[in-house]
C-alpha positions in Angstrom: 0.0 0.0 0.0 1.4 3.4 -1.0 2.0 5.9 1.7 0.4 9.3 1.9 3.3 11.3 0.4 3.5 9.0 -2.6 -0.2 9.4 -3.2 0.2 13.2 -2.9 3.0 13.2 -5.5 1.0 11.0 -7.8 -2.0 13.4 -7.5 0.3 16.4 -8.1 1.8 14.7 -11.2 -1.7 13.8 -12.5 -2.8 17.4 -12.1 0.3 18.6 -13.9 -0.3 16.2 -16.7 -3.9 17.4 -17.0 -2.8 21.0 -17.1 -0.1 20.3 -19.7 -2.6 18.4 -21.9 -5.0 21.4 -21.6 -2.3 23.8 -22.6 -1.3 21.6 -25.5 -4.8 21.5 -26.8 -5.1 25.3 -26.5 -1.8 25.8 -28.4 -2.8 23.3 -31.1 -6.2 25.2 -31.5 -4.3 28.5 -31.7 -1.9 27.2 -34.3 -4.8 25.8 -36.4 -6.6 29.2 -36.2 -3.5 31.1 -37.2 -2.9 28.7 -40.2 -6.4 29.4 -41.4 -5.7 33.1 -41.3 -2.7 32.7 -43.7 -4.0 33.7 -47.1 -1.4 31.8 -49.1 1.0 28.9 -48.8 4.4 30.3 -47.8 6.1 28.7 -50.8 3.6 30.2 -53.2 4.1 33.6 -51.6 7.9 33.3 -52.2 7.4 32.3 -55.8 5.1 35.2 -56.3 7.6 37.7 -54.8 10.4 36.3 -57.0 8.2 36.6 -60.1 7.3 40.2 -59.2 11.0 41.0 -58.6 11.8 39.7 -62.1 9.0 41.9 -63.6 10.2 44.9 -61.6 13.8 44.4 -62.8 12.7 44.0 -66.4 10.7 47.3 -66.2 13.6 49.1 -64.5 16.0 47.9 -67.2 13.7 49.2 -69.9 13.3 52.5 -68.1 17.1 52.9 -67.7 17.5 52.2 -71.4 14.9 54.8 -72.4 16.5 57.4 -70.1 19.9 56.5 -71.7 18.4 57.1 -75.2 16.9 60.4 -74.0 20.2 61.5 -72.5 22.1 60.6 -75.7 19.6 62.4 -77.9 19.8 65.6 -75.8 23.6 65.3 -75.3 23.3 65.3 -71.5 24.4 63.0 -68.8 22.2 60.0 -67.9 22.1 61.2 -64.3 20.6 64.5 -65.4 17.7 62.8 -67.2 17.2 60.6 -64.1 16.9 63.7 -61.9 14.5 65.3 -64.3 12.2 62.3 -64.0 12.6 62.1 -60.2 14.7 59.0 -60.2 17.0 59.0 -57.2 20.4 57.1 -57.1 19.0 54.4 -54.7 16.0 53.7 -57.0 
């Protein structure tokens, strides 16, 4: 027969297990809820961002080329045309 202190420890451990199981269930529910709030699969979001960056770079290259042609036609520096159109060095 188990003594009183062993029974107390077992009761405490059982209570701790129950508390931990409750916390686990709450966290799993929270994770599930957060996942449903995500609009897109993360890998799809990354693919979309890469595609958009490629499009941006293509457009930027075309714009740089056009500004170069304008600068050449006017006989001015490329940077002067950039400033005229509001393009900063970091753009």
